N, C-alpha and C positions, 0 to 999 in steps of 0.2 A: 212813410210808415218806418224806415226800420228806426227814425229817430222819438215817432212815437212808441213805437216797442221796447226802446232803451228806456225810455221815461216811464212805461208802467213797469217796468223790471225793477227800473231804482225807484220807485215807488214802494211796488212789493216788498221789496229784503227791505227799504227803511221802517215802513210800517209795521215789517213782521218783528225787526228788531226792536222798536217800538211795543208791540204788545210783550215779548218774550221780559224786556227789562224793567214794565210796568209790574208783571208777576197774576196778568189774569189769566193765566192759565195753570198756576202754578196751585193746584184744588189736590186730594186725597184720591188716588188710584184703588179699584175696589175687585174684590174677588166672585164672579159670580158663578151659580150653580143653583139647580134646579130644586135642590130641598132649600137650602140658606134664604136663595134668592139671590142677595147680595150681600157683602159687608167690605168695610175698608181693608187695604191689604196691612198685612201685618210690616213692624219695623219700619215703618215710614215719617217724612215731618218734613214742612211747607210754612208759607209764608205768603197768604192770597193777597195781590195786591201790595207785595214788600209790606204791609203790613199787618195782617190778621193771621199771629202765629197758629201751626195746631199739630200736633202727634199723636201717632199710634203705636203700641211697644207691638212686640209677638205677641200679643194674645188678639192684637185687633183693638184696642181699649185705649181713648185718648187720655193717655195717660204714660207718666214714663212708664220706664223698663219695671215689670212685673216683678216685685219682691217682696210678698207679705210677708214675713219672716218677721217677727215680733211687734206686730201693729196688732191694731183695733182697725181690722180690714172691713171695709162697704162695698157690697157690688154695686153700682147703681144702675140698672139695665131699662132701656125704651128707646125712644124712637125720635126723631129728631127735638126735641126739648131733649134731652142728654146727647146725642152727636152734638147740636151746636151749630155749625158750618158754617160759610164765608161769611159772613155778617161779624162773628164774635171775633174778639181775641180768648187765645187758650184761656190766660188766667179769668176772663168774663165768661167761661162755661156754665153749666151751672153744679158741672163735676167738680173742678176746682175752687169753687164758691163754696162746696159744701165742705170739700175737706179741710180750708180755713175756717168754714163758720164751725166745724164739730171740734177745731182744735187739736192741740196736741196729743199725741198716740192713734191718731185716727190719719186709716190713707185709703181714696175713694177710689174705686176700679170704676172709669163709666166705658158702657157698652153701650154702641146703640146706632140707630141708621136714622135717613130720611125715609116715613113714609111705614119703615117695619110696623108689624104688625104685631101681635099675641103671639102666635106662629113662628115667625121670625124670630122671635128674641128666647124662645122654648127653644129652639133649634141650638140656637148658639148655647145653651145650658148644655142641653146634652150633647153639642161636641166639646165642650169641657165639662166637663162631670166630674172633674176635681173639684171644680172654685167652689163650692156650695159648704163641702167638709171644712177648706179653708176662710170659707170668713164668718162674721161675727152676725153681720146685717147686710141682710140683700133689703133693697128700695127701688121694688120694677113700678115705673113710669108708665101711666097708660092713659091712652084718651078716647073716645067713645066707639070711634072708628076702627080699632085696633080688633075688633071680633068676628070681624068679614072676612077676611081671608087673608090666606097668606102674597106677601107682595112679591113682585119678580119686579127684574132691571126691563124700565121701560125705556130708556133711553142713552145710547152711550154716554150724551153729554152730562146727564146727570151723572152716573157712574162709566167712567173711562175705563179703564181695563189698563191703560197706554199713555203713556205722555204723547196729549195730542201731535199729530204731522206742523200742523201750522196752527200757533198759541194765535194769531190772528184770528184766525177762522173761528175757531172755536168760541174765545172770548167774543165774539163775534153772534153769536149761533145762541150760545146759552147766555151769555148777559146782556146785551147792549141791542139786538133786533126786540126784544120778547117786552124789556122796557118802553122801546119807543111803540109798541103795538103791531111791530109792524108782523111777530107769529106771536105765538100761546106763548107763554111763561113753561118752560117742561118740568120747572120745579116745583109748580104749581097745581099738583091735578085736583081736580073737588074733594071739598073740606069731606065735606060731611054727607050722611045720605038722608032722605025724607023720611024715612018710616025703618023703624028700630033693624037692624039688623045684626044678630046675634050667633050667625051657625056656627062658628067656633067657639063657643063659650065653652062646651061640654069638654073640648080635647083641654086646654085652657084649666079649667075644673080639674081634669084628672091626673094631669101634669104638677099641678102644685100641690095637691094632695098626697101625691106619691115624692114631692120635692120634702114635702112638710114632715112624710112620715120618715122617709129617710134619714132626715135633717133636722129631728127637732129642737135640739139649742141653736139651730140659727136664727136670727131673729128676725121677720118678717113684715114692710112696712107695703103697704099697696097704695101707689097715690093716683085719684082720677083725675086726671088735669083737662081745664075746659077752653074750648076754642071762644073766639066769639060767635060762633057760629050755630051753639046746642040749642038743645029742639029735642024733640021728646025723646028721642034713642039713648040723654045721655042720663035721662033718672032712672032707664030699665038698667042701662047697665051697673048705674050707683046700684041702686037696689041689689044684683046680681053677684057686686064685688061685697056689696055689705056685708049679706048672708055667707058668704063664701068664706067671708074674712072672720067673723061670727061661729061659725062651725068650725074652723082650721084653728081659732085661737089665737090668730096675726095680728097687726094693725091694719087700718083702714080709714083715708079721709078725702072729702072732696075738696079741691085747691077753691072750687068756686063758694063753699057754703065759708070760705075762711071773711070773715070782718076786713082784715086787712089787705087783702085783695082784691084791685080794682082792673078795669078796662084801660089805665095810663103804662098798667106793668105790659103791655104786650108790645113789638115791635112789625108786626103785625098782625091777621086775622087769627093768629095761632099761637108765633113762639114770643117767647118771654121777651123783654129789653134785656140789657144786660144788668140794670138797674132792679129787673122781674127778676132776674138769679138769684139775686141778694135775697130777695125776700123768700122765695120759694125756696133756699138752703134752708133758710133760718125756720120755716112751718116744718120744714122735715124732721129738723133738728127735734123742735118744741116737742112733735108727735112720735119723735125715736123716745124720747127722754117719758114720754106718757109711759108710752111700749113696756121699757124698764121695770118701773115700779111694779 
C-alpha cells in the first residue's frame, strides 16, 4: 500500500509539473462584482499553452499601457469577439488587427469579456467616464443576445479570481473533460434565444443617447456581428440599432450583410477565426472611412 501511495504521489507531482510547464492554466484573472459582473483584472499578461500570448493594461484593456496622447484613439468595445480568448495570439485578436489595418497614427484600445452584454459594456464606460472625451472614435461590437440581461460570473473556471492551486486539475476541468464530452463545456452556454429578447434595449438607447449628447465630436460606429445560429431576433435587433443610429447621426452596419463575410471566417458557431478578424477589421475601417465623409 505504501508503495502504491508513493507511486500515486509521484504521478500527481509529475502531472502537476507537466501541467504548469505546459501553460494550460496561464489564463487571465478576473475581478467580479454585482454591477459589472466580471472584467479582466488590470495589469496582467501571460501565454496560454506557452504560445497564445495575452495582455491587459491598467484599464483592463487588451493592449499595452494606456497612453492615448498624440494619437487617433479608437475605443473598441464588445464581448468575446473583442476579447479574443485562449485560441488566439495577441496579434491575431480584433483590436491589434484593427490597429494594424487603420495604420500609422491610430491606437486601438480593446475592452471586452466573454459573454458581456450591452449593460456590462455600458457599466465599463460609466466607470471610465473620462474615456469618451479622450477618444476620437468608439467602435461598439454587438451581437443579438447582448440585450437579454446583464451577465454575471457563472463559473470560477471561466472567471478565476486567483491562480488555481492545481494547474492540472484546472486544465482538466476547464479544457480537457469538456472536449472529451465528459462534462459540458463551461465556456459555451446557450448562444441564441428562440424568440426576440431585448428587455435591456431601452437602457442601452438611453445611455448611448446621453453619450452622444455629451460627446458630440466622438465618432461612433455600431457593429452588429452575427453568429451561425442567427434567427428572427437578429432582424429585430438590427432594426432597432439602425433606427437608433439614424436618430443619433452615428454609424451602423451588419456584418451579415457584407458580401465579403461568409461562414468560412468562423472558428466555431460564433467567434471569428484569425483570418476572420482580418476581414472584420477591414470592414470596420471601410465603414469608419464612410462615416468620416
